[in-house]
MIDOTOR-161346 format. One line per 3 residues: for each residue x, y, z of N, C-alpha, C, O. Coordinates in steps of 0.02 Angstrom, whole numbers. Each point is the difference from the previous one (the first is absolute). Layout:
N
X,Y,Z,X,Y,Z,X,Y,Z,X,Y,Z  ...
***
This chain:
335
34,-54,-2,-34,54,-2,38,63,0,38,11,46  -45,29,-91,57,58,-4,-20,63,51,40,44,17  -94,-47,-1,-19,56,48,-36,-27,75,-43,27,34
73,-80,-27,-17,-18,80,25,53,58,-34,7,50  84,22,-57,18,43,47,15,-32,69,2,32,53  8,-90,-57,-1,-43,67,47,-60,-12,14,-16,-58
11,-19,113,23,-59,5,-49,-48,25,-47,18,36  56,-79,-54,-43,-54,12,41,-54,30,47,-25,-30  -68,9,89,26,-47,52,-55,-66,19,-58,12,18
81,-72,-25,-37,-51,14,11,-29,78,55,-10,25  -117,1,7,2,-28,66,-40,-59,-11,-54,-6,-29  98,-47,66,-34,-67,4,-14,-27,73,37,-30,40
-104,51,-36,-30,-11,68,-41,-75,11,-44,-9,41  70,-43,-90,-41,-67,-20,-38,22,-63,-25,-47,-31  18,100,11,-25,19,-60,45,67,-22,23,41,40
-15,-39,-102,44,56,-26,-32,53,-8,-53,-11,-30  61,65,45,-39,82,15,52,40,-37,59,-18,8  -70,68,-45,33,55,-21,-15,66,32,-58,19,6
108,16,15,0,60,24,37,52,-50,57,-13,-19  -87,70,-1,28,55,-44,29,53,46,-39,21,42  96,2,-44,23,68,44,22,51,-49,48,-7,-37
-89,62,40,18,55,-42,75,16,2,35,-21,46  -9,61,-99,73,20,-5,-4,72,0,53,29,-10  -110,7,21,1,73,-1,8,44,-65,25,55,-9
-54,-95,-31,14,35,-80,-47,43,-19,-49,6,37  52,25,-85,-51,60,-41,-59,-49,-14,6,-60,-12  -69,97,15,-50,-22,-20,0,-40,-78,-37,-47,-15
79,74,-24,6,-18,-73,32,-68,-3,5,-25,-56  15,-5,104,38,-61,21,-29,-39,49,32,-44,30  -94,56,-18,-41,-46,42,-68,-14,-39,-18,33,-49
-21,-93,81,-59,-18,-27,-48,-11,57,22,-2,58  -83,-5,-69,-55,-3,51,11,-77,42,-13,-9,59  36,-36,-102,14,-75,37,42,9,54,-17,-29,52
70,63,-52,57,16,51,-15,53,47,26,2,56  -77,49,-83,-3,59,57,-76,11,1,-28,17,-52  -5,-28,109,-61,9,4,-22,92,0,-55,23,-13
112,12,32,-7,73,-15,-1,19,-70,-33,48,-19  64,-81,-17,-1,12,-72,-78,-16,-21,-36,42,-25  19,-103,39,-76,-19,-10,-60,51,17,-48,15,-35
67,10,105,-62,50,27,7,66,-35,-52,33,-4  111,-4,-24,17,69,-5,14,7,-79,-41,19,-41  97,-34,31,35,0,-83,-40,-19,-47,-17,34,-49
-5,-106,67,-26,-40,-53,-79,32,-24,-21,13,-56  -12,-5,124,-51,43,-5,-19,68,-29,-50,19,-30  111,17,51,-4,60,-47,19,-6,-70,-13,48,-36
40,-96,13,16,-2,-58,-70,-29,-44,-9,10,-60  -35,-44,103,-56,-22,-33,-50,47,-14,-35,-6,-50  28,57,92,-41,57,6,30,67,-38,-30,53,7
83,-57,-43,37,50,-12,-33,51,-45,27,55,-9  -84,-70,-20,-50,41,-32,-31,55,42,-21,53,-23  20,-75,97,-27,45,47,57,32,27,20,-30,49
11,77,-62,60,34,14,1,14,64,52,-14,30  -107,43,5,10,21,69,6,-60,46,39,-3,47  -78,-40,-65,-8,-67,51,67,-37,-9,30,-21,50
-2,11,-121,54,-32,-7,68,40,36,47,-29,28  -56,94,-35,53,32,36,0,-9,86,51,-9,33  -108,13,-10,-20,-19,63,36,-62,30,30,0,55
-36,-51,-96,24,-65,7,78,-15,-9,30,-45,27  -7,87,-66,70,14,-14,18,25,75,37,-37,33  -55,81,-9,18,49,64,-5,-50,57,48,-9,38
-114,-30,-29,3,-52,44,61,-50,16,27,-20,51  -16,7,-131,62,-48,-6,61,19,38,29,-36,41  -8,110,-63,58,18,28,-7,3,68,48,-21,32
-102,45,4,-11,12,65,13,-72,34,30,-5,53  -58,-56,-94,-2,-68,35,79,-26,0,23,-39,42  15,68,-98,73,-13,-1,35,33,63,50,-25,27
-76,78,-7,30,55,51,-13,-40,65,34,11,50  -79,-53,-49,-25,-37,66,53,-61,0,6,-31,54  37,9,-113,27,-59,2,-39,-61,-29,24,-56,6
-87,67,-40,-29,-56,-20,33,-41,-65,-12,-58,-16  48,96,-10,37,-16,-59,61,-57,25,31,-34,-41  -22,30,104,57,-52,15,-48,-61,50,-19,2,59
12,-43,-103,-48,-44,37,28,-77,-24,36,-12,-48  -62,-31,92,-1,-75,-13,-77,-19,-15,-48,19,34  45,-65,-97,-67,-25,-15,7,-85,18,41,-38,-25
-82,25,67,6,-68,16,-39,-49,-43,-56,14,-21  84,-69,9,-33,-52,-49,-16,23,-61,-55,-16,-24  96,55,-8,-15,37,-51,41,-35,-55,61,7,-2
-92,-43,-39,38,-34,-60,-20,54,-53,-51,35,0  109,-37,-51,-12,65,-46,-39,-12,-56,23,-13,-56  -96,17,73,-48,-8,-42,-65,47,30,2,21,58
-45,-11,-92,-49,48,16,-54,-20,64,-25,39,41  18,-98,-46,-53,-30,52,43,-65,26,20,-45,-38  -12,48,103,21,-43,50,-55,-50,10,-51,23,25
53,-93,-42,-37,-47,39,42,-61,42,45,-35,-22  -70,35,76,48,-45,40,-33,-59,9,-60,-6,-11  103,-47,34,-22,-65,19,-19,-3,70,31,36,39
-82,-76,-15,-12,-7,81,57,13,47,0,34,50  51,-70,-78,65,-11,49,32,70,-3,19,22,54  -9,17,-112,22,60,-5,-42,49,40,26,40,39
-91,-44,-51,-34,47,58,11,2,56,0,55,28  16,-122,11,10,-8,65,69,25,22,7,15,60  49,-8,-104,63,18,6,4,82,-9,51,25,23
-87,9,-46,-11,67,-14,31,31,75,55,22,13  -109,-30,22,-3,47,70,91,-27,23,36,48,13  -13,-92,-11,61,-7,27,42,33,-26,34,38,34
-25,-44,-115,41,46,-43,-15,77,16,53,32,5  -110,6,4,-3,56,25,33,8,57,42,45,5  -53,-80,39,38,14,62,81,12,5,33,41,34
-10,-97,-85,74,-2,-1,26,70,-42,49,33,16  -84,-21,-61,18,64,-37,-19,61,33,26,54,-15  -72,-60,62,-13,68,45,60,6,48,22,56,14
5,-108,11,51,-3,41,71,31,-36,35,45,23  -25,-83,-88,64,19,-31,-7,57,-31,52,26,-20  -110,6,8,-3,71,-34,-52,50,30,-48,21,-33
60,-5,94,-43,36,46,-5,76,-30,-47,34,20  89,-8,-62,-14,70,-39,-18,-10,-58,22,42,-40  -58,-84,18,-43,-9,-53,-73,-12,-9,-31,-34,41
4,59,-89,-81,-4,9,0,-89,-32,43,-24,-37  -87,-3,59,-5,-78,-8,-77,-21,-30,-50,-3,36  51,-13,-114,-59,-11,-34,-16,-83,-8,41,-46,0
-112,46,-7,-12,-69,-17,-60,20,-51,-51,28,20  63,-45,-88,-44,11,-47,-49,-62,-22,15,-59,10  -72,81,-40,-56,-51,-32,-27,-33,54,-2,-61,-2
-22,94,55,-41,-35,51,-77,21,-15,-21,58,-8  -15,-116,5,-75,14,-1,-37,-34,56,17,-55,21  -72,93,6,-25,-20,68,-44,-74,-22,-12,-38,46
-3,25,-93,-45,-69,-16,52,-51,-1,-20,-55,20  104,59,-44,29,-51,8,51,-2,53,25,-54,14  -4,113,18,53,4,39,-26,34,83,35,41,31
-98,-66,-8,-15,24,67,45,0,43,13,52,30  21,-113,-18,29,-28,58,69,53,-9,17,39,45  11,-43,-93,63,34,-27,-7,67,23,45,25,34
-109,14,-52,-3,80,12,-11,-7,80,27,44,35  -61,-91,-8,-2,15,79,74,-8,40,17,32,49  17,-76,-77,74,-5,28,42,59,-19,34,24,46
-30,1,-105,45,57,-22,-30,59,34,45,37,21  -102,-18,-8,-39,61,46,28,-15,64,12,50,33  4,-108,-4,28,-10,70,72,21,6,26,25,50
6,-38,-112,74,27,-3,1,72,-20,55,20,-19  -105,22,21,-14,79,-15,10,5,-69,43,40,-19  -71,-68,-18,-16,6,-69,-72,37,-9,-51,-13,32
59,66,-90,-59,28,-10,-18,-21,-78,40,-10,-46  -123,4,44,-19,-32,-60,-9,64,-51,-26,46,31  39,-30,-94,-15,45,-38,-17,-19,-51,36,-40,-30
-105,63,-3,-18,-14,-63,49,14,-55,35,51,0  -33,-106,-54,62,-3,-49,-36,9,-73,9,48,-37  -42,-92,27,-32,-9,-64,-58,-52,-4,-6,-38,47
-41,35,-105,-43,-43,-11,22,-56,-45,28,12,-54  -42,-71,75,26,-62,-39,-68,-36,-28,-53,5,30  60,-39,-84,-63,-39,-19,3,-56,-4,44,-19,-39
-80,-29,68,-5,-73,1,-54,-37,-48,-57,20,-13  85,-76,-8,-59,-28,-48,1,-85,37,39,-43,-20  -78,34,62,-3,-53,37,-35,-67,-43,-60,-3,-10
102,-40,-9,-28,-53,-40,18,-58,18,11,-46,-40  -5,41,110,8,-68,30,-56,-38,-1,10,-61,1  -68,80,-4,-55,-52,-16,-29,9,-57,-60,-10,-6
101,32,-48,-32,22,-59,-24,72,-14,4,45,42  -30,-39,-106,-20,69,-13,-89,-8,1,-31,-38,-37  5,80,86,-65,1,4,-39,23,-59,-45,-36,-21
61,97,-9,-15,32,-63,44,47,-18,22,43,38  -8,-53,-101,57,50,-42,-38,66,-20,-53,0,-30  86,53,48,-44,54,-10,17,20,-81,51,-16,-31
-111,56,7,-10,8,-75,67,36,-27,8,-7,-61  39,43,91,55,38,-15,37,-65,-19,17,-9,-58  -2,-41,113,48,-59,-24,-10,-34,-40,45,-27,-32
-127,14,18,-18,-40,-57,12,29,-68,13,-39,-45  -15,99,34,23,36,-53,70,7,-8,22,9,-57  13,-13,104,77,-5,-8,15,-72,-29,35,-7,-50
-62,-45,85,5,-73,-31,-16,1,-67,44,-30,-30  -92,54,-13,-12,-2,-45,43,44,-50,5,-18,-58  19,66,78,56,33,-30,68,-24,-5,38,16,-46
-20,-59,103,59,-51,-1,0,-51,-53,49,-22,-30  -114,6,22,-5,-63,-58,28,31,-71,36,-32,-39  -56,98,29,20,34,-60,62,14,-9,16,24,-55
37,-35,109,65,16,-15,43,-61,-20,-6,-45,41  47,31,-93,33,-53,-19,66,5,39,54,18,-24  -69,-38,95,56,-2,45,0,-62,30,-54,-23,17
117,-17,-6,0,-58,48,27,11,60,56,26,8  -104,-51,49,17,1,71,49,-57,15,-10,-57,-20  69,75,60,39,-45,26,23,6,68,2,58,22
17,-110,23,22,14,68,71,-18,-6,15,-59,-10  36,110,15,75,-28,-1,32,3,74,-11,41,45  58,-103,-46,36,-15,64,68,18,-20,40,-2,47
-15,21,-110,62,17,-8,-4,57,-49,-43,-1,-44  88,54,48,16,58,-40,68,-3,-28,47,-12,37  -38,22,-97,65,18,-36,19,70,21,-37,37,32
93,-22,-51,24,62,23,-23,57,-51,7,59,14  -37,-82,-75,-28,46,-48,-75,16,17,-29,53,-10  3,-114,38,-75,10,34,1,43,64,-49,32,17
101,-32,16,-13,34,67,18,76,-12,-18,45,38  65,-34,-110,2,81,-9,-55,16,-22,-23,54,18  -16,-97,-64,-56,23,-33,-60,13,58,-37,48,-11
26,-82,63,-46,8,57,13,63,33,-47,37,17  118,-19,-4,17,51,38,-12,67,-39,-5,52,33  1,-50,-104,-11,58,-40,-75,5,0,-24,56,8
-21,-113,-16,-75,13,-1,-24,17,75,-51,32,10  87,-53,36,-8,11,71,5,95,9,-46,39,12  104,-28,-21,17,68,-3,-48,50,-36,-12,56,23
-17,-80,-83,-39,48,-50,-64,16,57,-24,56,9  4,-111,22,-64,14,36,16,35,73,-28,50,21  77,-87,13,2,31,76,40,63,12,-14,39,45
71,-31,-93,36,55,20,-19,56,-59,-13,58,19  10,-72,-77,-12,57,-46,-77,21,6,-13,59,10  -36,-102,-17,-74,16,22,-14,24,58,-33,50,9
61,-90,43,-41,11,69,52,34,43,-19,25,53  74,-20,-68,46,49,37,68,-40,36,12,-60,0  25,114,31,70,-14,12,14,-44,64,55,-25,11
-107,19,29,9,-13,71,-22,-76,5,-4,-23,56  -11,-19,-112,-18,-67,-13,71,-45,-5,47,26,-30  -41,-75,53,65,-45,5,26,9,-72,-45,-1,-43
101,10,24,38,5,-59,46,-83,3,60,-9,14  -102,-30,-28,38,-66,-8,55,-2,-66,6,33,-52  26,-84,79,60,-18,-57,-22,-55,-33,-36,-38,33
51,20,-103,-4,-63,-20,30,-58,43,-21,-57,-6  64,72,44,17,-66,38,-57,-24,54,-9,-59,13  -32,114,17,-40,-15,42,-60,-42,-26,-30,-39,37
12,50,-111,-41,-53,-29,28,-64,-13,-37,-48,12  88,37,-31,43,-50,-7,8,-39,60,0,-62,-5  8,88,56,16,-35,67,-67,-14,33,-4,-50,35
-39,81,-42,-63,-35,36,-34,-39,-34,-41,-33,30  47,26,-96,-25,-52,-40,43,-66,-6,-23,-55,12  78,64,-28,54,-62,-5,7,-25,72,-4,-61,4
15,95,55,-6,-36,56,-63,-16,35,-5,-14,60  -43,16,-104,-66,-22,28,-39,26,45,-43,-34,26  53,104,-10,-20,42,43,-70,15,-18,-48,1,40
45,12,-111,-55,26,-32,-2,-42,-71,49,-29,-24  -119,32,-6,0,-18,-63,-28,55,-35,-29,45,31  37,-46,-114,-14,55,-31,-49,-21,-50,17,-39,-44
-89,68,48,-53,-9,-63,18,61,-60,7,60,9  -4,-91,-56,23,41,-67,-62,-11,-56,-38,-48,-4  40,95,-29,-47,1,-52,38,15,-74,14,59,-15
0,-112,-27,36,5,-66,-39,7,-52,-47,-39,-10  64,94,-35,-26,0,-69,31,-55,-54,50,-34,14  -76,30,-60,7,-57,-50,75,-24,-20,19,-56,-17
15,112,25,80,2,-5,26,-14,52,61,6,-2  -89,-28,67,36,-19,52,21,60,58,20,-17,55  -28,87,-75,18,39,28,-57,16,76,-61,-5,-4
93,22,58,-37,8,54,-36,71,-2,36,50,2  -97,-45,-5,-35,59,0,-18,29,55,-8,61,4  -1,-106,53,-23,27,70,17,-63,48,6,-57,-23
1,71,92,31,-53,35,-23,25,75,-11,59,15  5,-116,28,-3,22,68,35,-43,52,-15,-59,3  54,81,33,32,-40,48,-53,-32,53,-45,36,22
50,-96,-2,-51,-30,48,36,-15,60,52,-32,-8  -67,48,66,34,-26,55,-62,-29,53,-43,39,22  44,-95,-9,-54,-43,49,34,-16,55,53,-31,-4
-83,53,73,10,-15,60,-64,-38,25,-54,28,-4  58,-89,27,-60,-31,17,-52,-2,-41,9,-27,-54  -62,50,66,-61,10,-59,-6,62,-15,-55,15,-22
98,30,29,13,80,-28,35,-4,-60,53,-30,-6  -84,62,-40,53,26,-56,-6,67,-10,-52,33,-2  115,-11,-4,28,70,-16,27,4,-75,23,-50,-28
-28,119,-6,39,21,-54,53,46,12,-15,60,-9  68,-72,27,63,39,11,10,52,-44,18,55,21  -30,-70,-98,25,44,-51,-52,-30,-49,-27,-55,7
18,106,-65,-27,-22,-64,19,51,-52,32,50,14  -54,-66,-76,30,62,-54,-31,-23,-60,-13,-60,-7  0,100,-35,-38,-17,-66,30,57,-52,24,53,20
-27,-68,-85,22,34,-52,-47,54,-14,-60,-7,-13  92,65,18,-47,67,-7,9,26,-91,34,46,-21  -67,-83,-12,4,13,-70,-41,53,-22,-33,23,47
24,2,-94,-36,55,-25,-77,-17,-14,-41,41,-19  32,-95,30,-80,-18,10,-9,-41,48,27,-55,-1  -74,80,59,-12,-45,55,-40,-71,-12,-60,-2,-14
95,-48,20,-30,-65,-16,-29,-30,67,-20,-58,2  17,97,49,-39,-18,58,43,-64,38,-21,-55,18  84,84,-14,51,-61,18,-4,-6,74,3,-57,24
-10,109,16,-5,4,67,-66,-39,26,2,-37,49  -59,50,-88,-60,-43,16,9,-69,-19,-20,-42,41  46,21,-98,18,-70,-12,49,-21,52,-6,-58,21
44,89,-1,49,-35,53,-28,-11,75,26,-40,39  -84,79,-23,-27,11,57,-42,-77,-14,-2,-41,46  -26,29,-102,-45,-59,-12,41,-69,13,-24,-49,29
78,54,-50,38,-68,6,21,1,71,2,-57,24  16,111,22,14,-11,63,-66,-20,35,11,-35,50  -74,48,-63,-53,-2,38,-8,-77,-14,0,-34,51
-8,3,-107,-13,-67,-25,65,-47,37,-17,-56,20  75,72,-13,52,-38,32,-23,4,76,5,-53,31  -29,107,6,-14,-4,59,-71,-37,12,-18,-21,55
-10,17,-101,-73,-38,13,18,-78,-9,-23,-40,41  64,18,-95,27,-63,-12,22,-38,68,-17,-57,15  57,99,24,42,-16,46,-28,16,67,34,-10,50
-91,33,-46,-46,14,55,26,45,60,-8,-16,59  39,75,-80,42,38,36,-38,66,22,-59,11,-14  97,28,48,-19,66,25,41,57,-37,58,6,21
-77,34,-66,44,41,-36,4,71,36,-50,35,-4  102,-13,37,13,51,8,27,44,-53,59,-8,-15  -92,52,-12,18,33,-61,24,67,16,1,40,-47
20,-20,104,45,51,24,-39,80,-12,-62,1,1  86,39,-7,-36,74,3,2,28,-69,28,-30,-45  -55,88,37,-4,21,-77,-56,-20,-43,-34,-50,10
26,91,-59,-49,-24,-44,-67,-13,32,-35,-42,-28  11,71,84,-44,-17,44,-76,-11,-38,-31,-51,13  3,100,-60,-53,-8,-35,-1,-61,-43,-52,-32,-7
108,16,-22,-2,-64,-48,-10,-58,44,-44,-41,-13  85,35,67,0,-52,43,-77,-16,28,-26,-54,-12  -4,101,43,-67,5,12,-54,-26,-34,-46,-35,21
59,61,-90,-59,-20,-52,10,-66,-20,-39,-21,-43  88,-23,66,20,-61,-20,-12,-46,54,11,-61,-5  -35,93,63,-13,-44,68,48,3,55,-8,-28,54
60,64,-71,49,12,61,-31,34,56,-38,48,-7  56,-74,67,-36,25,66,50,40,33,52,-30,17  -57,93,-6,57,44,28,4,-7,79,-50,-6,36
102,6,-19,31,-14,71,47,66,20,40,25,-40  -53,-1,112,55,42,19,55,-20,35,-3,-24,56  70,34,-99,67,-25,22,38,46,44,13,58,-17
5,-83,72,38,55,46,77,-22,-5,26,-52,-20  -1,108,46,83,3,17,-3,1,67,-42,32,31  97,-73,1,10,13,73,67,25,24,53,-27,-12
-62,84,48,70,33,-2,8,17,84,-47,12,36  113,-15,-17,9,-2,75,62,67,-17,44,-6,-42  -52,66,83,36,44,-3,66,0,44,-12,-22,56
68,38,-63,48,-5,47,-10,49,50,-45,42,-5  92,-45,61,-9,28,59,3,77,-1,45,26,-34  -89,16,69,13,75,-13,-21,32,67,-38,-29,38
66,94,-25,-16,33,49,-77,12,4,-36,21,-46  13,-42,125,-67,0,-1,-49,-45,-39,-61,6,-4  101,-51,-23,-33,-40,-44,-43,19,-60,-46,-34,-24
70,103,2,-33,41,-37,-24,-40,-81,-54,10,-27  99,-45,6,-7,-40,-60,-62,-62,7,-43,-16,-40  54,-5,91,-58,-56,28,-74,37,-8,-45,-18,-38
47,78,86,-53,35,8,-33,15,-78,-57,-15,-16  104,47,-25,-28,22,-73,-30,-47,-35,-54,6,-29  101,-75,31,-33,-58,-33,-71,-17,38,-48,-13,-36
41,12,90,-60,-14,32,-55,30,-22,-53,-30,-10  65,109,-1,-44,31,-19,-27,-5,-82,-58,9,-21  119,-26,-18,-22,-35,-62,-38,-56,-6,-50,-5,-35
80,-46,77,-49,-58,-3,-74,13,26,-45,-30,-28  33,67,72,-67,20,20,-42,21,-59,-56,-22,-10  92,74,-34,-31,16,-52,-11,-42,-65,-43,3,-44
93,-42,51,2,-66,-59,-58,-52,17,-23,-39,-42  3,44,114,-43,-49,7,-65,8,-26,-39,-47,-9  26,121,-8,-65,16,-4,-2,-6,-90,-51,21,-27
89,-40,-5,-4,-12,-77,-6,-68,-14,32,-42,33  -77,25,-86,-7,-59,-22,27,-5,-69,23,49,-29  -26,-105,6,26,-6,-76,-54,40,-50,15,19,-57
-68,-13,82,-46,53,-43,14,62,-10,-12,30,-52  40,-7,106,35,69,3,55,9,-45,0,50,-37  63,-106,34,53,11,-32,-26,-17,-73,38,26,-41
-98,-66,6,-26,-6,-52,-28,69,-33,-6,13,-59  -7,23,111,-41,65,-25,57,47,-25,-9,45,-41  68,-59,69,56,45,-4,43,-22,-69,51,29,-20
-85,-94,-13,43,-28,-65,41,-76,18,40,-24,-40  -55,-6,100,33,-53,9,-41,-59,-38,21,-57,0
***
């Protein structure tokens, strides 16, 4: 990852867990995966830059957060992907890892991303006991197909019909060549970086090759008649939950509906395997129209010690304010 702005350490407490530790670089060398501060302020400001006053205010708040030291942090159980899904054993080990990092890094902010009330109630309770505060982070969308699909939305049905008109072959790859990895990186960057912004992860071709060739993930691809990959999605399954850490598709002069077709294939695969698809955040309207259920995701944060505990008091006020928000509020703001 070219813009991690952090080092990654592995801790083995019976289950391997990753910790990312910021290196204090500029915002242009960081991404939201390794810096919750970037996610809350800089990424959000970029997303709404057409609203100049609000975007400026978020940038200003980001600079203020930096002055508090929020840019110097550790993120616990944080694999270098947008959505962390943990095994039951890993979940049990997270509080112990938090305790170790708090002791080793007393002057840093400590974060745990991707916490949802409906999936992580016990973890949430334990972390609050350690002095963490729960702040709303984003709205994620889930498609629960573990018991099959009750009813497909009309929009999804139209997408399925449109998919059949495309002369594209779908495959699941468990190995990637060097050329394929470079091509996937190019398709990914066109969507995540050039289209959606610089604070997404800038993965290298090596990332795609390593994830697939070392059997950490598989890769769903859609190829044209000449065998060229037109669209792809990395697939990461943990237990009965599937996530899509990265995807990309060709942005040609004519809109072929590749994003819609790619989702159709992801949906079909999830249905065949009887899984829960966590389709992350973004493109909220698209996902809701196809049956995605929105859920509010939290980031847990523990502040370092401060005079009169003023940083903890500040986060307590923010947590109280955030507790009044629901996923509907964030959707109304464009989530």
